[in-house]
C-alpha positions in Angstrom: -7.8 -37.1 -11.8 -6.2 -35.4 -9.3 -2.7 -33.2 -9.0 -0.2 -34.9 -7.1 -0.1 -34.2 -3.2 2.4 -32.3 -1.7 4.5 -34.5 0.1 4.9 -32.2 3.4 2.4 -31.1 5.5 -0.5 -32.4 3.5 -2.8 -35.2 4.6 -3.6 -38.0 2.4 -7.2 -38.1 2.3 -9.1 -37.4 -0.1 -11.6 -35.4 0.8 -10.1 -33.6 4.1 -9.3 -29.7 3.8 -5.9 -30.1 2.8 -6.2 -32.0 -0.3 -9.5 -29.4 -1.9 -7.4 -26.6 -1.3 -4.3 -28.3 -2.6 -6.5 -29.1 -5.5 -9.3 -25.8 -6.2 -7.5 -22.8 -4.7 -4.5 -22.3 -7.3 -7.4 -22.9 -10.2 -9.9 -20.7 -8.9 -7.2 -17.6 -7.3 -7.0 -14.7 -10.4 -2.7 -14.6 -9.1 -0.1 -17.6 -7.1 -1.0 -14.8 -3.9 -3.3 -15.7 -0.4 -3.7 -13.5 2.1 -3.9 -14.7 5.9 -5.8 -13.6 8.9 -4.2 -13.3 12.0 -7.1 -11.8 13.7 -9.9 -14.7 13.8 -10.8 -13.9 10.4 -11.7 -10.6 10.7 -9.4 -8.9 8.1 -7.4 -10.3 5.3 -4.5 -7.4 5.8 -2.4 -7.0 2.6 1.5 -7.2 5.1 0.1 -11.2 5.7 0.1 -12.2 1.9 2.3 -14.5 0.3 2.6 -16.5 -2.3 0.3 -19.5 -3.0 1.2 -22.9 -2.5 -0.2 -26.1 -1.9 0.5 -26.8 1.3 -2.4 -25.5 3.5 -2.5 -21.9 5.6 -3.2 -23.0 9.1 -5.2 -19.2 9.5 -8.2 -17.8 7.9 -6.6 -18.1 4.2 -8.1 -15.9 1.4 -7.0 -15.5 -2.1 -6.5 -12.8 -4.6 -9.4 -12.6 -7.3 -7.8 -10.7 -9.6 -4.6 -10.7 -11.5 -1.8 -8.6 -11.8 -2.8 -7.8 -15.9 -6.6 -6.9 -13.8 -8.1 -9.8 -14.5 -10.2 -12.9 -12.7 -10.2 -16.7 -13.9 -13.5 -17.4 -11.8 -16.5 -15.6 -10.7 -16.7 -15.4 -6.8 -19.9 -15.5 -5.6 -20.2 -15.3 -1.4 -24.0 -15.6 0.1 -23.6 -13.8 3.8 -25.6 -15.1 6.1 -25.1 -11.9 8.7 -27.5 -10.0 5.9 -30.2 -12.1 6.2 -29.7 -15.1 7.5 -29.6 -18.3 6.5 -32.8 -19.0 5.4 -32.3 -16.0 2.7 -28.8 -17.7 1.4 -30.6 -20.7 1.6 -33.5 -19.3 -1.3 -30.8 -17.1 -2.8 -27.9 -20.1 -3.5 -31.2 -22.5 -5.0 -32.1 -19.4 -7.4 -28.6 -18.9 -8.1 -28.1 -22.6 -9.1 -31.9 -22.3 -11.1 -29.7 -19.2 -13.5 -26.6 -21.2 -13.7 -28.0 -23.9 -14.4 -30.7 -21.7 -17.6 -27.5 -20.2 -18.8 -25.6 -23.6 -19.5 -22.5 -22.9 -17.0 -21.4 -25.0 -14.4 -20.1 -23.6 -10.7 -18.4 -25.2 -7.5 -20.1 -24.6 -4.5 -19.2 -24.1 -0.8 -20.4 -23.6 2.8 -19.4 -22.3 5.8 -19.6 -23.2 9.5 -21.7 -20.4 10.2 -24.0 -20.8 7.4 -23.2 -18.2 4.7 -22.1 -20.4 1.2 -20.1 -19.3 -1.8 -20.4 -20.0 -5.3 -17.1 -20.1 -7.8 -17.5 -19.7 -11.5 -13.8 -21.0 -13.0 -13.8 -19.2 -16.8 -12.4 -20.5 -19.5 -11.2 -17.2 -21.0 -10.0 -14.6 -18.4 -12.8 -11.8 -17.7 -11.4 -7.5 -17.0 -12.4 -5.9 -13.3 -15.0 -3.9 -14.7 -16.6 -7.1 -16.6 -16.8 -9.0 -13.4 -18.0 -6.4 -11.4 -21.0 -5.6 -13.7 -22.0 -8.7 -13.8 -21.6 -9.2 -9.9 -23.6 -6.1 -8.8 -26.0 -6.9 -11.3 -26.7 -10.1 -9.7 -26.3 -8.0 -6.0 -29.7 -7.0 -7.4 -31.8 -9.6 -7.7 -30.0 -11.8 -4.5 -30.5 -9.7 -1.0 -27.3 -11.8 0.9 -24.7 -11.8 -1.9 -21.3 -9.5 -1.3 -20.6 -7.8 -4.5 -17.1 -6.4 -2.0 -14.6 -8.8 -3.3 -15.1 -7.8 -6.8 -15.3 -4.1 -6.3 -11.4 -3.6 -5.3 -8.9 -5.1 -8.0 -6.5 -4.4 -5.3 -7.7 -6.1 -2.3 -10.5 -8.3 -3.5 -9.9 -11.6 -2.0 -12.0 -14.5 -1.0 -11.8 -18.2 1.2 -12.1 -20.9 -1.2 -12.5 -24.6 -0.1 -11.1 -26.1 2.2 -9.4 -22.6 3.6 -9.7 -22.5 7.6 -12.6 -20.4 8.7 -12.8 -17.7 11.8 -15.5 -19.8 13.8 -13.5 -23.5 13.9 -14.1 -26.2 10.9 -13.3 -25.2 6.7 -15.0 -24.1 4.0 -16.3 -27.1 3.1 -17.4 -28.6 -0.7 -20.9 -28.7 -0.9 -20.3 -31.6 -4.0 -17.5 -34.1 -4.3 -14.2 -33.4 -4.9 -13.9 -35.5 -8.3 -16.6 -33.3 -9.7 -15.4 -30.2 -8.1 -12.4 -30.3 -9.6 -13.6 -31.3 -12.8 -15.3 -28.0 -12.7 -12.3 -26.3 -12.3 -9.6 -27.7 -14.6 -12.3 -27.9 -17.5 -14.2 -23.8 -17.1 -16.8 -22.0 -18.4 -16.5 -21.1 -22.5 -17.0 -18.1 -23.9 -21.0 -19.0 -24.7 -21.5 -19.2 -21.7 -20.2 -15.8 -20.6 -22.1 -14.5 -23.5 -25.4 -16.2 -22.3 -24.3 -14.9 -18.7 -24.5 -11.3 -19.5 -26.5 -10.8 -22.2 -29.2 -13.0 -19.3 -28.1 -9.9 -17.4 -27.9 -6.7 -19.5 -30.9 -4.8 -18.3 -29.8 -5.1 -14.4 -26.1 -4.5 -15.8 -27.3 -1.6 -17.7 -29.1 -0.6 -14.7 -26.0 -0.6 -12.1 -24.0 1.3 -14.8 -26.6 4.1 -14.7 -26.4 3.8 -11.0 -23.0 4.2 -10.7 -22.9 7.4 -12.7 -25.5 9.0 -10.2 -23.4 8.5 -7.3 -20.6 10.5 -6.1 -17.4 9.5 -6.8 -14.9 9.7 -4.3 -11.5 8.5 -5.7 -10.8 11.1 -8.9 -13.0 14.1 -7.2 -9.6 16.1 -8.6 -9.5 17.3 -12.2 -7.8 14.7 -14.9 -4.3 16.4 -15.2 -3.3 19.9 -16.7 -1.2 18.2 -19.5 0.5 21.8 -20.1 1.4 22.3 -16.5 3.2 19.1 -15.9 3.9 19.2 -12.2 6.9 16.1 -12.7 4.9 13.8 -10.1 1.3 12.5 -11.5 -1.9 13.7 -10.3 -3.1 11.3 -7.1 -6.4 11.0 -8.6 -4.6 9.3 -11.7 -2.4 7.4 -9.9 -5.9 5.5 -8.1 -7.3 5.2 -11.1 -3.9 3.0 -12.6 -3.9 0.6 -9.5 -7.2 0.4 -9.0 -9.5 1.3 -12.3 -12.4 3.0 -10.7 -13.5 6.2 -12.4 -15.9 8.8 -11.9 -18.0 7.1 -15.4 -19.4 11.1 -15.9 -16.0 12.3 -16.7 -14.7 9.0 -18.5 -17.8 7.0 -20.7 -15.6 3.9 -21.3 -12.4 2.5 -20.3 -10.9 3.0 -23.6 -11.3 7.2 -22.4 -9.6 6.2 -18.4 -7.2 4.8 -19.5 -6.5 7.2 -22.0 -6.1 9.6 -19.4 -3.9 7.5 -17.6 -2.1 7.5 -20.5 -1.7 11.2 -21.1 -1.6 12.1 -17.4 2.0 9.9 -16.9 3.3 11.2 -20.2 2.3 14.9 -18.9 4.1 13.6 -15.3 7.6 13.4 -17.5 7.2 9.6 -17.2 8.6 7.1 -19.9 7.0 4.5 -21.6 9.4 1.8 -20.4 8.2 2.9 -16.6 4.7 2.2 -18.0 5.0 -1.2 -19.7 7.3 -2.1 -16.2 4.2 -1.2 -13.6 1.4 -3.3 -16.0 3.7 -6.0 -16.3 4.8 -5.6 -12.0 1.4 -5.6 -11.1 2.0 -2.1 -9.8 -0.8 -0.6 -12.3 -3.2 -3.6 -12.2 -6.2 -0.9 -13.2 -4.5 0.0 -16.1 -3.9 -3.5 -17.5 -7.5 -4.2 -16.8 -8.3 -1.6 -19.4 -6.1 -3.8 -21.9 -6.8 -7.4 -21.4 -9.7 -6.6 -24.0 -7.2 -7.1 -26.5 -5.1 -10.4 -27.1 -1.6 -10.5 -24.7 0.4 -10.2 -27.5 -1.8 -7.0 -28.6 -1.8 -5.2 -25.3 2.0 -3.2 -25.2 1.9 -2.3 -28.7 -2.0 -0.9 -27.9 0.4 1.3 -24.8 2.4 1.6 -27.0 -0.1 3.0 -29.8 -2.1 5.5 -26.9 1.3 7.0 -25.8 2.1 8.2 -28.9 -1.0 9.8 -29.2 -0.4 11.3 -25.5 2.9 12.9 -26.7 0.9 13.8 -29.7 -1.5 16.0 -27.9 1.1 17.3 -25.5 3.3 19.0 -28.7 0.1 20.1 -29.6 -0.8 21.5 -26.6 2.3 23.5 -25.5 2.5 24.7 -29.4 -1.1 26.2 -29.0 -0.1 27.8 -26.0 0.3 30.7 -28.7 4.3 32.1 -26.6 2.7 32.7 -23.4 5.2 31.6 -20.4 3.8 28.5 -18.7 7.8 27.8 -18.4 7.7 25.0 -15.4 10.3 23.0 -13.5 11.0 19.8 -16.0 9.0 16.8 -15.2 12.2 14.8 -14.4 14.2 17.2 -13.0 15.2 16.4 -9.6 13.6 18.4 -6.3 15.4 20.8 -4.6 17.1 18.4 -1.3 19.0 21.4 -0.5 17.2 23.2 2.8 17.5 26.6 4.0 19.9 28.0 6.2 18.5 27.8 10.0 18.1 30.4 11.3 18.7 31.4 15.5 21.5 29.7 15.0 25.6 30.1 13.7 25.4 28.0 10.5 28.2 25.1 10.3 31.5 25.5 9.0 32.6 21.6 9.6 29.9 19.6 7.9 32.0 16.6 7.8 32.3 17.2 11.6 28.4 17.4 11.9 28.0 14.3 10.0 31.0 12.0 12.1 28.5 13.4 15.2 25.9 12.9 14.2 27.1 8.8 13.6 28.2 8.9 17.2 24.8 10.0 18.7 23.4 7.1 15.8 25.8 5.0 18.1 24.6 6.4 21.5 20.7 5.7 20.2 21.7 2.1 19.9 23.0 1.9 23.4 19.8 3.5 24.9 17.4 1.8 22.5 17.2 -0.8 25.3 15.1 0.9 27.2 12.8 1.2 24.7 10.7 -1.8 25.4 8.6 -3.8 21.9 5.2 -2.0 22.9 4.4 0.3 20.8 5.2 3.2 21.4 8.2 1.9 22.3 8.8 1.7 18.9 7.3 4.6 17.8 10.1 6.4 19.6 12.7 4.5 18.8 11.6 5.5 15.2 10.9 9.8 16.6 14.4 9.2 16.9 15.8 7.8 14.0 13.8 10.9 11.7 15.6 13.7 13.8 18.7 11.4 12.6 17.6 11.3 9.7 16.8 14.9 9.6 20.3 15.4 10.5 21.8 14.5 7.8 19.7 15.7 5.2 21.1 19.2 6.8 24.7 18.3 8.1 23.6 19.4 10.7 22.7 18.5 15.0 20.2 21.2 15.7 17.0 20.2 13.6 14.0 22.9 13.0 12.0 20.4 11.2 8.2 20.2 12.6 6.4 17.9 14.0 4.9 17.4 10.4 7.4 16.2 8.9 8.1 14.0 11.2 5.1 12.8 11.3 6.0 11.9 7.1 9.0 10.5 8.3 7.5 7.9 10.6 4.1 7.1 9.1 2.4 9.0 13.1 0.0 11.8 13.6 1.6 15.2 13.9 -0.7 15.0 17.3 1.4 11.6 18.5 4.9 12.8 17.5 4.6 15.7 19.6 3.7 13.8 22.2 6.7 11.8 22.0 8.6 14.8 21.5 8.1 15.4 25.0 8.5 12.3 26.4 12.4 12.6 24.9 13.0 15.5 25.7 11.9 15.3 29.4 13.8 12.4 29.9 17.3 12.0 32.4 19.8 12.5 30.2 18.1 12.9 26.9 19.4 12.7 23.2 17.4 15.4 22.4 17.1 18.9 23.6 15.1 21.6 22.7 16.6 24.8 22.0 14.0 27.3 21.3 10.2 26.3 21.1 8.4 27.3 17.5 7.3 30.9 16.8 5.3 31.7 13.6 6.0 29.7 11.1 9.3 28.1 12.3 8.9 25.1 14.0 10.5 23.9 17.4 14.5 24.0 17.2 16.2 20.7 18.5 19.3 20.1 19.0 21.0 15.7 19.0 22.8 15.4 22.2 25.1 12.8 23.6 24.3 12.3 27.6 28.1 11.8 28.8 26.9 8.4 30.4 26.7 7.1 26.5 29.9 9.1 25.6 32.2 6.8 25.6 31.0 3.5 24.6 29.8 5.8 21.5 32.5 7.2 20.9 34.4 3.8 21.1 32.1 1.5 19.6 32.2 1.5 15.2 30.0 3.7 12.8 27.6 2.0 11.1 27.3 2.1 7.2 24.3 3.6 5.4 22.6 6.2 6.1 20.2 6.0 9.0 15.6 5.5 8.2 12.7 6.2 9.2 10.0 4.8 8.3 9.8 3.9 5.2 6.2 4.0 3.1 6.4 0.6 3.1 6.8 -0.2 6.0 3.5 1.5 6.9 1.8 -1.3 5.7 4.4 -3.5 6.5 4.4 -3.1 10.3 7.5 -1.4 12.3 8.5 -4.7 13.3 9.2 -5.4 9.9 11.7 -2.1 9.9 13.5 -3.0 12.2 14.3 -6.8 11.5 15.4 -5.2 7.8 16.8 -2.3 8.4 19.4 -5.2 11.3 19.2 -7.1 7.9 20.5 -3.8 5.9 24.0 -3.7 8.0 24.7 -7.6 7.9 25.7 -9.8 4.9 24.0 -12.5 6.3 21.7 -13.1 9.9 20.2 -15.9 12.4 17.2 -15.6 14.0 18.6 -15.4 17.1 21.0 -12.8 16.3 18.5 -10.9 14.8 16.2 -10.8 18.4 19.3 -9.7 19.5 19.7 -6.4 17.3 16.5 -5.5 17.5 15.6 -6.3 20.5 12.2 -7.2 19.9 10.7 -10.9 21.1 11.1 -14.0 19.3 7.8 -13.6 18.4 7.5 -10.4 16.5 10.4 -11.3 14.9 9.2 -14.5 13.2 5.9 -12.3 12.3 8.3 -10.1 10.6 10.5 -12.3 8.8 7.4 -14.2 7.0 6.0 -11.0 6.3 9.3 -9.9 4.4 9.8 -12.8 2.8 6.4 -13.2 1.7 7.3 -9.9 -0.5 10.3 -11.0 -1.4 12.3 -8.2 0.7 14.4 -10.6 2.6 15.5 -14.7 1.4 16.7 -17.6 4.2 20.3 -19.3 3.1 21.1 -23.2 3.0 22.6 -22.3 6.6 19.0 -20.7 7.7 21.0 -17.0 7.7 18.7 -14.5 6.7 19.5 -11.7 3.7 18.5 -9.3 1.9 17.2 -9.6 -1.7 18.8 -6.9 -3.4 16.6 -7.4 -6.5 13.6 -6.0 -4.7 12.7 -2.3 -4.9 11.2 -0.6 -1.4 10.0 2.1 -3.3 8.4 0.2 -6.2 6.9 -2.5 -3.8 5.3 0.6 -1.5 4.1 1.6 -5.0 2.9 -1.7 -5.7 1.0 -1.6 -1.7 -0.7 2.1 -2.9 1.6 2.9 0.5 2.5 6.2 -1.3 -1.3 7.3 -2.0 -1.4 7.3 1.9 1.7 9.4 2.3 0.2 11.8 -0.4 -2.4 11.9 1.7 -0.9 12.9 4.9 1.5 15.6 3.3 -1.9 17.4 1.4 -3.6 17.0 5.5 -0.8 19.4 6.1 -0.5 21.7 3.6 -4.0 22.5 4.0 -3.6 23.2 7.7 -0.3 25.2 6.3 -2.7 27.4 4.7 -4.7 27.8 7.7 -2.2 28.2 9.9 -0.9 30.9 7.4 -4.2 32.9 7.3 -4.9 33.2 10.6 -1.8 34.6 11.3 -1.9 37.3 8.7 -5.4 38.2 10.3 -3.9 38.2 14.1 -0.5 39.0 14.0 0.1 43.3 13.6 4.3 42.0 13.9 6.6 40.1 12.7 5.6 36.0 12.9 8.5 35.1 15.0 7.1 37.3 17.7 4.1 34.9 18.1 4.3 32.5 21.4 2.2 29.1 22.1 0.7 31.4 25.2 -1.2 34.0 22.8 -5.0 32.7 21.6 -4.6 30.3 18.5 -4.8 26.8 18.9 -1.4 25.8 19.4 -2.0 21.7 19.5 -4.6 22.2 16.7 -1.9 23.5 14.4 1.6 23.8 15.4 2.9 25.7 12.1 3.8 22.8 9.5 7.2 23.1 8.4 8.7 24.4 5.3 7.0 21.9 1.9 10.3 20.5 0.6 10.9 19.0 3.7 7.8 16.8 3.9 8.5 15.8 0.1 11.7 14.7 0.6 11.1 12.7 3.1 7.9 10.8 1.7 9.0 10.8 -1.9 12.9 10.7 -2.4 14.5 8.4 0.0 15.6 5.1 -1.5 16.3 1.8 0.6 
């Protein structure tokens, strides 16, 4: 019996793509999420992910293969005609048919307009990321046209299912009747079939695991966390391991060892058990969750708690073994120092309240001036650069800003060379909003002053101040996009807004606003009420969503790259400057366009990780 068809947006024909999608996509997906392709099927970016519904998308759509717990409900086999042509695809699919039949498996099959084929093997009991990856990679040694990548990425593995629109037109068409496919999806293969599949592929699975040990592993090249020297934040390799479930098999011989390393790193970094549980249950750390999937659902959290107690015992023992050595570090739960050093070269501000009032008036001038910056990527980037200067000014309680281009790059998600270009253009404008007071010297960055042009002063002073902080590009919007950042900011400052009002406030085109609203709604950042007005969802944390999307890893990588730049710069100063570093000028032989003196590290980490929203 087929499921009831949706009342709206779905054809009533029994085997049309909409009915096929509604019947099979929810049953095959690892979680009820789907990604759309807005570039004719070339990519399926994370920002275009939305809830999976029975209504057929109008664009090519790929369902997520793995769930929040790091397991999958079906094995997805993608035979790609671009590898060796359609003849090879047909031969490999026929061989897979024979193999699946030999192990007693039932499968669903569809084909693409370009000659590719998909084979889906539904499973009664979900299998972990590691188990599914081993099996698909093992099959890849037998069948050359099999694309293994969908099962090699826990966070981004996705594939089009039957009924989905195709980039060349048409849809994924079933190679069997819908009644038969639906019956297979509703009565998936039992555990004995899975055991037979893995037993038959035992030699190939052993081979791919051995090959993995010989390959260099790029995600976790750093050492395991030094448990007696906590830094207050988990190391990047451990966070990647918790998110992806991928680890260096030369370092950890099993999933059990890898999961204990993550738990130990979390405890050493000062996290609480409830923090780890939340990250597993909400899908922020599906890699770690997949390591516990071997237990029944009721035993997973108790197993985590046992591992947590073992980690605490290890940390306590390790600390006692230090033999009284002074290894005291700042408490991992201590808040970072967000108070910057006094700005050099100018008189300290005697009245911070007056400065904050000036900065808020400057923000009014910025909103007026923004009408000059069109919707182009360049215009939106300059708006973000100006916002980052306003945010920095509030942080230091001064209209004078000495945050180097690298700090601004972290705050805006841009490259530091791009930031430098935008700053040159902004200060060269007629009646600019920022003025260059002093060029950088040595380890000091350029000194800028926020300026309210005379032509905008009256309007800026008469306008009411906006409540709340000014934000540059908060990390989550590196993934969701600049238009989404502007739309979310507008909704933050208003209880409810219609789409037309959002277009007016953000100065974006209606199409850009509509797409941004769709992206924000897909991630439960905004909601639409009965009167068709939009408002933010307070329960959704931008910081938690950024962690879930893996954006914080990109921010951490950018910060580390700039810290390396800083080391190189200081080494050059030590070798080439015999006087005080402040006397060094951009006319010297050092390539300033490549390595402008990076800012202090406190400002980088503060901008990246300590902004809330």
